[in-house]
Each structure stands twice: as structure tokens, then as C-alpha cells.
C-alpha positions in Angstrom: 0.0 -0.1 -0.3 1.4 3.3 -0.7 2.2 5.8 2.1 -0.4 8.4 1.8 -2.9 5.6 1.6 -1.2 4.2 4.9 -1.4 7.7 6.5 -4.9 8.0 5.5 -6.1 5.0 7.1 -3.9 6.2 10.2 -5.7 9.5 10.6 -9.4 7.9 10.0 -8.8 5.4 12.8 -7.4 8.2 15.2 -10.7 10.3 13.9 -12.8 7.6 14.7 -10.8 6.7 18.2 -11.6 10.7 19.0 -15.2 10.7 18.2 -15.8 7.9 20.2 -13.7 9.1 22.7 -16.3 12.3 22.8 -19.3 10.0 23.0 -20.2 9.5 19.4 -21.4 6.3 18.2 -19.4 5.5 15.2 -22.1 3.6 12.5 -19.6 3.1 9.8 -16.5 3.9 8.3 -15.8 4.3 4.7 -19.2 3.7 4.0 -19.6 3.7 0.3 -22.6 4.0 -2.3 -21.7 4.0 -6.1 -18.4 6.3 -6.3 -19.9 8.0 -3.0 -17.8 7.6 0.1 -18.5 8.8 3.8 -15.7 8.4 6.1 -17.2 8.0 9.3 -21.1 7.9 9.8 -21.7 8.5 13.4 -24.4 9.6 15.9 -24.1 11.8 18.8 -26.5 14.4 20.6 -29.2 13.2 18.6 -28.0 14.3 15.4 -26.4 12.2 12.7 -22.8 13.2 12.0 -21.5 12.9 8.6 -17.7 13.5 9.0 -14.8 13.6 6.2 -11.3 13.2 7.5 -8.4 15.0 5.7 -4.6 13.2 7.0 -1.7 14.8 6.3 1.9 14.7 7.3 2.8 18.4 6.9 0.9 21.7 6.9 3.5 22.9 4.2 0.9 23.3 1.5 -2.1 24.6 4.1 -4.0 22.6 6.9 -5.6 19.4 6.3 -9.1 20.5 6.5 -8.5 23.2 3.5 -8.4 20.5 1.3 -11.9 19.5 1.8 -13.4 21.7 -1.5 -17.0 22.1 -3.0 -16.9 18.8 -5.3 -16.1 16.5 -2.1 -18.9 18.6 -0.2 -21.2 17.4 -2.7 -20.1 14.2 -3.0 -20.5 13.6 0.7 -23.9 15.1 0.6 -25.0 12.6 -1.7 -23.6 9.6 0.3 -25.1 11.1 3.1 -28.6 11.1 1.5 -28.0 7.7 0.1 -27.3 6.6 3.7 -30.1 7.9 4.8 -32.3 6.8 2.5 -31.2 3.2 2.9 -31.4 3.0 6.8 -34.7 4.6 6.7 -33.4 7.3 9.1 -35.0 10.5 10.4 -32.4 12.5 11.9 -31.2 16.2 11.4 -27.7 15.9 9.8 -24.2 17.6 10.2 -21.4 17.6 8.1 -18.3 17.9 10.2 -14.3 17.9 8.8 -11.8 16.1 11.3 -8.1 17.2 10.5 -5.2 15.0 11.3 -2.0 16.2 11.0 0.5 13.7 11.8 3.6 15.4 12.5 6.5 13.0 13.8 5.9 12.4 17.1 3.2 14.8 17.7 -0.1 14.0 16.2 -2.8 16.6 16.1 -6.8 16.1 15.8 -9.1 19.0 15.1 -12.8 18.6 14.7 -14.6 21.1 13.0 -18.1 20.6 13.9 -21.0 21.9 11.0 -18.1 22.8 8.8 -20.3 23.2 6.1 -24.1 23.0 5.0 -25.3 21.1 1.9 -25.8 23.5 -1.0 -29.3 24.1 -2.3 
């Protein structure tokens, strides 16, 4: 596996553990519908939380969360809609970004709640 894939996988595990430690219940990781994917789907505070995890080994080119562009947001919303329909859920949905910076011996996890809203 390529090193960047390994870094991404480690970041997703760290993000899921972070959410669990904060009291969220993880429902799915790497949930796919067609070519859309949600990194983490969880519940917390009576909401369905759909999270995109961005992991980088350096912030030289910017913070990890800055790489969640409009197209990625649209795709995440489509994945969330498919998940809600498939599971027959009736919950308020929030879209979060979890930024993981793995910089040597110090790892930093930043949780950005309600990072974006679906575009109409």
C-alpha cells in the first residue's frame, strides 16, 4: 500500500477513536454508495454526523481541512442522502471535518463541527 494511503488510514482510525472518546457512536467507517464515500458516519447529541477525515503528514501546503473542496462536499452530501434513505433514518444531519496532522511524534486532531452546509 502506498505511504499516503497508510497515512490516510491511520488518520481515519485516529478520528474514529477521537469521536468515540467524545461520546459519539460510530455507525460506519468508509461507507460507500456508488462512487461516493463517507469516511465516518456517527450519532451524537441526537444528530447524524457525517464526517470527512483529511490527514496530512505536514501542513506545508495548508491545513488538512482546506483540502475539502466544494466537489468533495457535494459528494459527501450525496453519500449521506443515500445512507439516510437506505437506513430509513429521520435525524438532523451535520457535516463535520476532522483534520489530522501527523507530524513526527506529535499528532494533532482538530474536529470542525458543522464545517459546511449542503448547497441547494
